[in-house]
N, C-alpha and C positions, 0 to 999 in steps of 0.2 A: 529496343530502347523505346520507354513510355516516359511521358511527363507528368506531372501532376494535373496539369490543365488539361489532357487528354482524358486522363481517367475521372477527374471531377465532370468534365462533359459527357462524359456515359454514365455517371451516376445520376446526374441532373435529367438526362433523357430516359433513367430507369432502364438502362441498358448494361449495367456494370454486372462484371461475373465474380461474385464474392463469396469465400469460402472460410470455414473456420481453420484455425491453425491444426485442429485433429483433421478435418476432411480433407486438407492438402496434401497430406502425408500420401494417401491411398491414390489421390487422384495423380499425383505426379509420377507415382510408381507405374501407373497405368498408363497415362498419356506421355511420360518422357517429359524431361525437363523444359527441353526449347519449345515443345508445343504447348505444354501448360504456361508458360510465361508469356507466349503471345495471346492466350484465351483468358488466363485469369488477372483480374484487376486489383484487386484487394484480399488480403488474408488477415482475418480479425483474430486478437490475442486478447487475453484477459485472465485475472487473477482475483481470488477473493480471499481475504483472510485477515488476522491483525497487522495493523499497522501505526504501531506507537508513536511514531512523529507525524501526528495528524492533529489538527485544530481548526478552530474558525474565529474569524473577526465579527463581531456583532457590534451594531449600531443601534442603541435604543431612543435617540431622538432626545429631546429636552423636557424635564419635568417643569411643573410650575409650582412653587419657584425652582429657576437652574439649580442644578447639583455638577458639580466637577469630580465624577467618581475618581477616588483615591484607593479603595479597596471595593471590591464587589463579589459577591457569590450567588451563584446560579444553583437552585437546589441544593444549597450548602457546599456546593464545590467552588473553590477559588477560581475567578478569571483574572487575568493581568490587565490592569488599567494604568501602565505607563505611558498612555498614549494621549488621545484627545479627549476631553471631557466626558462625552458619553460613548466612546468606545472601549470594547474590551476583547482580549483574545482567550477564548477557552480551550485548555489542552487536553486532549484525549487521555492522557494517563494522570491526571491530577485526581488525588483521592477526596472524596467528600470528608468536611470537616467534622469530626468527631463520629466516623461510622460507627454507628451501633454495631453492626455485623462484626466489625473486627474489634469492638471492646469487647464482646462476649464470645465470639468463637475467633480466636487470635489467628490471623492470616487468612481469613475469608473476607476478602474485599468486593463487598455487594454493589457498591455504587461510585461512580467517578467520572469524570468528565465524558468519557466515551458513551456512559449511558445516557447524560444530559443530552449529547449530540443527538443520539438515537431519537430520545423523546420529542426534541426540538423538531427534526426532520419530521417525524410522524403528526406534528400537528397539536403536541400535546400542548398542556399548560405548565410552565415552570414558575418559580419564585425568585425574584430579584432583590437580594438586600446589597445597598450600596450605602458605603460612608465616605466622608468629607472632611476636610478641615475646616470648610467655609471662608468664600473670600468675597469681596464689595461685588463683583459680578455674578458668582454662584454662591449665595448665602446658604442655600440647604445643605446640612450636614449628615443626614440620614435619611433613607426612602425603602421604603419596602413595599413590593407591589406582585402583580402576576402578569405574565406575556407568554404570547404564542409566536410562532415564527412570522406569522400574518401581520402581528404589530410592530416587527422590526423595521428599520429604513433597509438595512442590508444584513444577509446571514450569508458570509462568504468563507467557505472552505479554502486554507490555504494551510498547504502539507510540506514541510520541510523535507520529508524523506519518504517515499514510496515506492513500490514495485522493485525491491531489491534484485538484483541480477544475481540468482544463484544466491543459496544460504547453507549455514551449518545444518548438519544433523546432530543433535543433542542426545547423548548418552551419561551414564553415572558408574565411574568406575570405585565409587567409594564403598563403605560399607553401610550406609545409610541412606535413605531417601532425601531426595533434594527437592525444591520447589524453583522452578524457573520461569522466564517468560514462555519458554516452550513446554509449559506443563509440568506434572509431575515425575520425576526420573527415578524409577526403583533402583534400589542397590545391585552392584555386581553385574553392569550391564544387562539388566533386568528386561530393560525397553530403551525404544529409539523414538526420538518425534524430531518431525522435519515441518517447514512451512512454505510450500511454494507448488504453483500449478505447473510445474514442470513443463511439459512440450507446449502447454499453452500459455505459458508466461511471455508477457509483452518482451523484457529486452533478453530473453534466451532465443526468441525468434529473430531479434536484431542485434545481435552480439557486439557489432561494429558500430551500433549506432549511425548507419547508413540512411536511416529514415526518422526514426525518433529523435526530437532534437526539441530546443527550445522553440516554442510556438507551436508544436505539434497539436493536433486536436485530439483530447481523449473523452472518453465516457465515463466519468466519474459518477457513481452511484446512480445512472440515467440522467446527469446533467451534462450538457455539453461544457466541457472544461479545457483546460491547456496546460502543457510544461511550461511551468513559469521559470524554471532555473534547472541546473543541476542539483540532484539532492543532494543534501548532507551526507557526507561520508561515501560519496562517489570516488571511487578508487579503482579505475580499468586496467591499471598496470599489475596484472596479475597472470600468473601460468595459465594458458588455454589449451583445449585441444585442437585437434586438426580441423574440425570443424567451427574453430574459432570461437567455441563457447567455453567461458570461465570455469575453473574447476573450484572456483571459491567465490564467496561475496565480491561483487567488483562494482557495476555502475549501479546508480540510483537516480530517481526522478522527483523533482519538487512539483507539486500540482495543485491546481486551484480550480474552483467552480462553485456556481451560485447553487446554496442548500435550498433555496426555493423550489428547485426543480429537481430535486433529488427524489428518488422511489425508495421509501422507508425499509424496504425488502433488503437493500443493499447498505444501510447503514446499521451497526449493530454494536452495542457496547458489550464489552466482554469481561468479565471476572476471571482471575488468575489466582488461584490459591497460594498463598504463601509468596506472591510475587506484588499484585497490585490489580491495575485495570488497564483496557486498552479500547481500540475501536477496530473492528473489522468493516472493511470497505470492499465494494466489488468495484474493479477497473477494468474497463476494455480500451484498447489501443488498436487502429485500423495499421495496417503495414501495406502501402502501396506497391504492386509486383512493378517495378522501374525498369526491370532486367533479370536476367539468369540467376545472376549470384544473389540478388536480394529473396529470389523466390527460393533458392537452394538452404538458403538458411532458415526459411518459414517450414522447412521439411524435417527439422530436427526432431528426434524420439525420444522419449522418456530413456529408454535404454543407452542412448548415445551421450547423456548429460549426468555427469559427474559431480557428487558433493561432498563435502568433506565430512568426517565424523569426528567430533570434537567432544573430548569429557568435561563436562559442566561442573563437575566437583573439583577440578584441579587446574587443568590447562587452561579452560576460560576465564574463570575467575582471576588467575594469575598471569593470564596473556602472555603466555609461551608462544604462539603462533603455531602449536603443534596440532597437525592431526593424525588420529590413531588410523585412519584410513580412509579412502575414496569408495563411495557406493553410486550405482545408476539410480535414477528416478524411477526406472524399470523395476528394479530390485526392492526398492521403498514400497512402491505401489503394491508388491507382492503380498506387503503385510509382515515380512519378518527378512532380518537380516543377520549375519554372523559377525559379531565384534569381538575379535581376540578368542576365536575358538568358542564362542557362546552363542548361543540361539537368542536375538532380541526382538520381542514383537514391536510392530512399528505403528505408530499413530500420526496423524497429520494434523496441523494448527490451520490448515487451509483448505478449503473445498474445492477438488477438482468438478464435482457436479455443478457447483454454483458458476465456477469459472466458465465451463462450457455453456451454461446458461445465458452468463452475459455475453459471450462472443459471439453465441446465435442471435441474441436480441440486438448487438450492435451490426450483425451482418444484416439484419431484415430492415435495420433503419438506413442504412447505405444501399440495400435495392431498392427502398422504396423512395430514395432521393432526397431523404432528409437530413442526412449526416455526411457533409462533403470533408474532404482531406484539407491540410494544410501544410505548405511547406516549411521546415522548420527557418526561422530566421538568424538560428546559429546551431551549430552543431554541437553535441556533447563533448567535454574533452575526452580524448582516446588516450591520454596519460595522466598518470598521476597516482601516488601512493595516500595510503592512510597514515595519518600522523597521529601519535598517542599523546596523552596528556601528561607532561612530564612535572613531578613534584618538585619545585626548586626552593631552597630556602630564602633567597633574595633575588 
């Protein structure tokens, strides 16, 4: 048994033994679980891919004369202003107003909230257009100006749902192409698409939420952040394998961090033809090796993680809950799976290479003593199901 305090003391002395979730697999095979649990202090996990439930709070400061923003657009992307006078929330999937690309090439969404957030983190200049009805103390009714992230008092990323614990593999059983948030799917099970870092993914390495909880320190696009809440749609009561890993979507995380400390490489706007826009983020989470059980969970392999194959032409939009089959991430990473007797070419919306880079960067920060671990103040719920929206007449 180890404690957070003991591990952090080793980190501060730069004596911590840290490995990525990929490296630990072979190490435990060679050394054995008991010996490795004594030697290894931290295993780093990571993921990189589109995370639609993301966005940021921005504080612009007060203009002269003052304005209480009731509507605002950042690079023609609407931000939510139903809070204080000069605070706004910019969502990753909000579309640009009258997007020229979508007007001339229907279905091609070239710019939205995710792209504006990417440019903001990169230090580029963005346009702010704000409107108000005017009051005695906030008399200005319209404002146009330009700003960079350095001009803002705060730029805080606050994401309702990131790091989905497992997810669907999308296919299309219809006779026409369809366009989804997982990309274009050809007819008759022509191809399949998924989005997960598999054996590197944070919640797949801590399937029972023993170390990742509210208050856990995270690496969010290079900035030191925390888990601020269970993520929206957190639904851990699902079927799990003998290794405790869920066989469908389950847990999620709400994350927050200071955007001024983020690295542009790991914050990227995404355009999805026929669907909309999103934001791809790089996230790393360290797992303290408190005991053999925690370590055993971090040795999970792609071949041992099963994901549900779902028809996005019928079962997904009609919410039948039906999975055509389950396939392992080992099969998915091979580039081809078989769906109802047909070969389907596989692609991924997430990047395993980027996730591995993030896990390695986080491991280096911990070895240098610059990233300490934090004990969760509260565990994530281990029970709960997903509740659908019910259309009622009254």
